[in-house]
N, C-alpha and C positions, 0 to 999 in steps of 0.2 A: 606510568599512571595505572591505577587500579581500575577495575570495572566500575566501581561506585564513583570514582572521581570522573571517569569519562561520562557516565550517565548524568551526573550532577551538572557537568559543563553543558551537555545537550539541553537539559531543561532550563538552565540559566540563560541560554541563548534563544529560547523561545519555543522549543518543542513542547507538545502536550503529553507525549508518551515516548518511551524508548526501551530498547532491549538489545541484548548482545547474543549472537549465535557463534560458537566456535565453528571454524570452517569444516570440521569433520561431520557436522550435522547435514551438510549438503551432499552427502554421498549419493543420494538418489536423484540429483539434478540431471536434466537431459544433457547429453554430450554437446559441448559448446556453450553451455549456459551455467556452468559451475563458476563460483567466484575465482577459482584459480585458472579458469580459462580466460578471465579478464585480466588477472594479475597473479602470476605464479607465487608471488611473495605473500599472498593473503593468508592470515592465520585466524582472523576473527572478522565478523561482519557486524557493524553497528547499524541498527535500524531505528528510525524514529518516525513520528507522525505529528502532523498538525491537524487540528480539528476543523472540519467543515461546519459552518453555522447551520443548524438544523432547519431554521426558518426558510432557507433557500429551497428546501424540498416542497414546501407548501405553497409556493408562488404559482399562480396560474400562467404567468409568462415564463418563457425559458431563459430570459435574459439574466435574472438574478443567479440562477444555478450555473449558467455558463460563465458569468463573471466570477463567481466564487471559486469555481474549479480552476479557471485560468489563473486567477490571482494566487490561489494556493499553490499551484504548480510552480509559479515564479518564486513565491516566498520560500517554498521548500528547497528549490534549487539554490537560492541565495544563501539559505541557512547551511545547506550541504557544503558549499564552497567555503563559507566563513568557518565552518566547523573543521574542515580539513586543514585549513591554514592554522587554526588555533591548536589543533592536535599536533601538527608538525612542529609548531613552536615549542611544544612540550615533549618532543622527542618521539612521537609516534608517526611513522610514515603512513600517509593516508591517500587512498584513491577515491575520489568522489564519483558518484553515479547519478544520472539524471532521474528525476521523478517520473518523467514520461518520455517524450522525444528528446534526442534522436534515437533511432534504432536502426539496425541493419537487416534483421530477418524479416522477409516478406514473401508470402506465398500468394501470388497474384490470383490464381484461380479461386482460392478460398477467401481472398482478401483478409488474410490472417497475418497479423504482426506479432512479434514477440520481442520484448525488451531484453537488453543485455543480461539482466538478472530479474527474475520474478520477485518483485518487492513484497507482494502479498505472501508468497511462500517464505521469503526471508523473515517477514514479520512473525509468521507462525513459528518458524524455527527459533526465533528470538524470544518466544514466550509472550508476544504482545496480543495474542488472541487466537481464535479458531477460524477456519475457513467455512463459510456458509454455502448453501446450495445456490446462492446468487453469485458465487465466485468472489465475494468480498471478504476481507478480513474483519472479524467482529470482535471487539474488545468488551470486557465486562462493564467498564465504566463509560466508555465513549461510543459503544455500539459500532456501527459501520461508518461513522462520520470521520474517516481517517484518510488523509493524503500522506503518502509514505515517501521517505527518502532513505538513503543508505550510504555508508562510507566503509570501504574495505581497509582493514588495519593489519599491520605487520606484527602485532603483539598477541600472545596467548592470554586472552582475557577470559575470566569466568563467565560462562553463559547463564542466561536466565532460565528458570525451569519452564517447561511447557505449560500452556494454559490448562487448567483443570476443569474446564467447562466446555460444552459444545456451543456452536454458533447458532443452531436452529432448534426451535421447539420440536419435540417428537411429532413426527407425522406432518409437519408443516411443509407445504409446497406453494405458498402464496406467490412467491417470486416467479416460479415456473408457470403457474396458471395465469398470472397477471401480465406477463410479458407480451406486449402488443405485436412483437415480431416472432414469437415462439423460438427465441434464441437460446433459451436455457434448458438444460436437461438435468441439472443438479450436480453435474460434474464439471462442465466447461461451458463456454459461451461460443455460439456460432457467430463469429465476428462479421461475416458477410451479411447475415440477417440483421444484426444489431446496428451496423454502421450507418444505414440511411437515417436513423433517428438520433443516434448518439453523437454523430459527427456530420451534421447537415450544413452544406454551404448555401447561404441565401443569395438573393440577386445582387446584393451589395458586396458579396465576397466574404462575408463573415462566416466562420465555422461556429455553428450553434449546437448546443447539447439539448436536444428536444425531448429526451426521455431519460428518466431516472427512476422508473417504476420499481425496478428490482431493489433499489435502495429504500424507496419511500414505503413500500408495503411491508417491509421486514418488521416483524413484531419486536425484534431486538435492535432496531436501528439506533435507539438512544442508550442502549446498555442492556445487560442481560439480567432480568428480574430473577432474584433468587441466587445468583452467582455471588460468591464471596468477593466483594469489591476489593480490587487491588489498590494498594497505596501508590501514589505517584512514585515512579522509580527514581 
């Protein structure tokens, strides 16, 4: 299959956005978190995204946002597995990755987790957007309303060009200034500070996402004004 055939299949199956990164682009990945650390046979990484409904950001209750994120994670994982099977049926060996959990890396003192592969960095390397100061991948058409999935492939596929736009307006630091836990520094997220609101267990045992300020206040949350709009891949 060609790169265009693979991406057409992803969109046909329900993704809103996709891109491909040759494995050579991951040369700067931390030790242990390179695609070939997961699977030595990887030659390309297929990354895709499903869109979060923007209205969930404007609800005063945390329930709609929690529901939307949880459901999207499940939908992306279902799509990842179905896609891996379809690609293998067409001759491409595929290794599916989770959109969120499970993961192994955990630094207890910092309460810092790390997925087996950074999907936002993979999306950046696959030309799907730029990384913002809020640590989110921002696309010109869909803004930061992205939930990401990925499949490792054993084929040398043509990669998508890097995004030709920045994720943040010049001088903007709204996400950093607005974070109620002061968890952002423009480079990374202090997970220990963020976690009490982003993953809060209530008395009934439900894990609720009580804060999404960094996503909501972003001026480019819905897309990047002035950027050359990309056609659906």
